[in-house]
C-alpha positions as semicolon CSV with decimal commas, in nm:
position;residue;x (nm);y (nm);z (nm)
1;X;-1,728;8,546;1,342
2;X;-1,525;8,672;1,642
3;X;-1,619;8,361;1,836
4;X;-1,492;8,137;1,554
5;X;-1,166;8,331;1,533
6;X;-1,119;8,302;1,909
7;X;-1,185;7,927;1,897
8;X;-0,938;7,888;1,611
9;X;-0,676;8,084;1,806
10;X;-0,724;7,868;2,116
11;X;-0,691;7,550;1,912
12;X;-0,369;7,683;1,761
13;X;-0,230;7,763;2,106
14;X;-0,311;7,412;2,227
15;X;-0,149;7,254;1,921
16;X;0,171;7,457;1,965
17;X;0,179;7,379;2,336
18;X;0,138;7,007;2,270
19;X;0,420;7,013;2,014
20;X;0,655;7,196;2,252
21;X;0,567;6,968;2,544
22;X;0,590;6,646;2,345
23;X;0,812;6,495;2,614
24;X;0,656;6,659;2,919
25;X;0,541;6,340;3,092
26;X;0,809;6,153;3,289
27;X;1,094;6,324;3,114
28;X;1,450;6,402;3,212
29;X;1,701;6,651;3,091
30;X;1,909;6,500;2,814
31;X;2,218;6,547;3,031
32;X;2,078;6,275;3,262
33;X;2,110;6,013;2,989
34;X;2,432;5,808;3,019
35;X;2,707;5,992;2,832
36;X;2,823;5,668;2,670
37;X;2,481;5,600;2,513
38;X;2,509;5,543;2,137
39;X;2,285;5,740;1,898
40;X;2,146;5,473;1,663
41;X;1,857;5,638;1,475
42;X;1,713;5,986;1,425
43;X;1,445;6,185;1,246
44;X;1,455;6,565;1,260
45;X;1,502;6,648;1,631
46;X;1,406;6,302;1,758
47;X;1,669;6,036;1,824
48;X;1,703;5,691;1,976
49;X;2,000;5,592;2,191
50;X;2,121;5,256;2,323
51;X;2,333;5,210;2,635
52;X;2,492;4,894;2,775
53;X;2,400;4,894;3,143
54;X;2,615;4,590;3,221
55;X;2,676;4,224;3,146
56;X;2,393;3,974;3,175
57;X;2,589;3,652;3,218
58;X;2,405;3,505;2,919
59;X;2,640;3,391;2,643
60;X;2,385;3,450;2,365
61;X;2,243;3,774;2,507
62;X;2,543;3,921;2,691
63;X;2,425;4,272;2,781
64;X;2,155;4,440;2,983
65;X;2,068;4,734;2,761
66;X;1,867;5,051;2,805
67;X;1,697;5,236;2,521
68;X;1,637;5,612;2,530
69;X;1,411;5,839;2,324
70;X;1,525;6,201;2,299
71;X;1,386;6,527;2,168
72;X;1,719;6,693;2,098
73;X;1,565;7,025;2,004
74;X;1,416;7,073;2,350
75;X;1,686;6,878;2,535
76;X;1,449;6,617;2,679
77;X;1,486;6,241;2,706
78;X;1,296;5,945;2,847
79;X;1,403;5,588;2,904
80;X;1,207;5,354;2,678
81;X;1,304;5,024;2,844
82;X;1,573;4,818;3,010
83;X;1,614;4,470;2,868
84;X;1,552;4,160;3,074
85;X;1,768;3,870;2,949
86;X;1,539;3,625;3,131
87;X;1,233;3,736;2,934
88;X;1,074;3,467;2,720
89;X;0,951;3,499;2,364
90;X;0,576;3,497;2,306
91;X;0,590;3,237;2,028
92;X;0,299;3,024;2,154
93;X;0,072;3,326;2,190
94;X;0,172;3,446;1,843
95;X;0,123;3,110;1,671
96;X;-0,141;3,131;1,401
97;X;-0,160;3,512;1,415
98;X;0,004;3,779;1,205
99;X;-0,048;4,057;1,461
100;X;0,195;4,156;1,735
101;X;0,100;4,058;2,090
102;X;0,125;4,261;2,410
103;X;0,414;4,199;2,648
104;X;0,500;4,365;2,980
105;X;0,744;4,652;2,941
106;X;0,987;4,481;3,179
107;X;0,986;4,168;2,960
108;X;1,185;4,301;2,662
109;X;1,454;4,038;2,614
110;X;1,698;4,222;2,390
111;X;1,773;4,555;2,226
112;X;2,075;4,527;1,999
113;X;1,918;4,772;1,752
114;X;1,655;5,044;1,792
115;X;1,460;5,254;1,542
116;X;1,201;5,530;1,543
117;X;0,878;5,399;1,395
118;X;0,829;5,565;1,054
119;X;0,560;5,830;1,077
120;X;0,518;5,797;1,456
121;X;0,829;5,903;1,645
122;X;0,656;5,840;1,979
123;X;0,710;5,467;1,925
124;X;1,037;5,278;1,915
125;X;1,117;4,945;1,751
126;X;1,384;4,737;1,925
127;X;1,526;4,403;1,823
128;X;1,805;4,154;1,867
129;X;1,890;3,784;1,865
130;X;1,885;3,650;2,222
131;X;1,854;3,281;2,133
132;X;2,122;3,247;1,866
133;X;1,862;3,173;1,601
134;X;1,572;3,420;1,581
135;X;1,562;3,799;1,580
136;X;1,303;3,912;1,834
137;X;1,137;4,242;1,737
138;X;0,929;4,464;1,965
139;X;0,745;4,794;1,932
140;X;0,735;5,008;2,245
141;X;0,519;5,308;2,331
142;X;0,700;5,477;2,623
143;X;0,424;5,736;2,661
144;X;0,159;5,473;2,736
145;X;0,403;5,221;2,888
146;X;0,306;4,944;2,647
147;X;0,504;4,700;2,435
148;X;0,431;4,431;2,178
149;X;0,634;4,153;2,018
150;X;0,600;4,084;1,648
151;X;0,554;3,723;1,526
152;X;0,861;3,754;1,305
153;X;1,203;3,594;1,311
154;X;1,443;3,786;1,085
155;X;1,395;4,146;1,192
156;X;1,329;4,476;1,021
157;X;1,368;4,459;0,644
158;X;1,245;4,808;0,555
159;X;1,117;5,128;0,719
160;X;0,862;5,304;0,500
161;X;0,814;5,665;0,609
162;X;0,578;5,747;0,324
163;X;0,332;5,471;0,416
164;X;0,407;5,490;0,791
165;X;0,484;5,121;0,823
166;X;0,765;4,874;0,871
167;X;0,832;4,554;0,679
168;X;0,956;4,258;0,882
169;X;1,112;3,941;0,751
170;X;1,059;3,583;0,870
171;X;1,156;3,233;0,764
172;X;0,944;2,925;0,705
173;X;0,990;2,572;0,576
174;X;0,860;2,405;0,260
175;X;0,673;2,079;0,315
176;X;0,916;1,902;0,083
177;X;1,213;2,046;0,271
178;X;1,418;2,362;0,252
179;X;1,368;2,706;0,400
180;X;1,220;3,026;0,257
181;X;1,191;3,391;0,359
182;X;0,869;3,595;0,354
183;X;0,787;3,954;0,450
184;X;0,496;4,128;0,624
185;X;0,406;4,496;0,663
186;X;0,287;4,639;0,998
187;X;0,151;4,968;1,127
188;X;0,244;5,150;1,449
189;X;-0,024;4,957;1,642
190;X;0,144;4,624;1,565
191;X;-0,132;4,527;1,323
192;X;-0,055;4,313;1,020
193;X;-0,127;4,501;0,698
194;X;-0,028;4,267;0,414
195;X;0,231;4,029;0,283
196;X;0,506;4,195;0,083
197;X;0,634;4,013;-0,225
198;X;0,656;3,638;-0,271
199;X;0,828;3,364;-0,076
200;X;1,201;3,362;-0,149
201;X;1,396;3,034;-0,126
202;X;1,705;3,053;0,092
């Protein structure tokens, strides 16, 4: 009985320690984040910030942008990514698949918007329109230094905290002509879950 109580106590200590040190790896004090960074999304003590590092020289994708993930309760922050305007979309690799595909963390083309992933605040969704036509959407795990691009073209439609998923919108073309919109749900691992609703003519 005493052994079980001791084990339970140790597990509780580890759990509390993990929660308090959520940002322990490769973290900075929040004061080290650029003061002009814009707070764009939050959930309890966690927040995402975007900062324009400078101009890119690209007319369609004019800024080099950094994204930051902060634990405001403990005053910690880590840089999620810095965009690379020369990064190419993974459209060929994504053709015929509904799942997101892995991309190098230094190949995030754009970050005009950023969101905490619903139900998993360790992951950040970033997106923007670097080609003047399609919204490129990525999910980034700054703790494991991984990123994926979703095979979608119209960005985040809905964040569902209850189901811990996001719904992304895309467009397609009817064989007889004309364009339609359709939606897909994804989990925090970039896996396709299901289609949401019916095709909607534009």
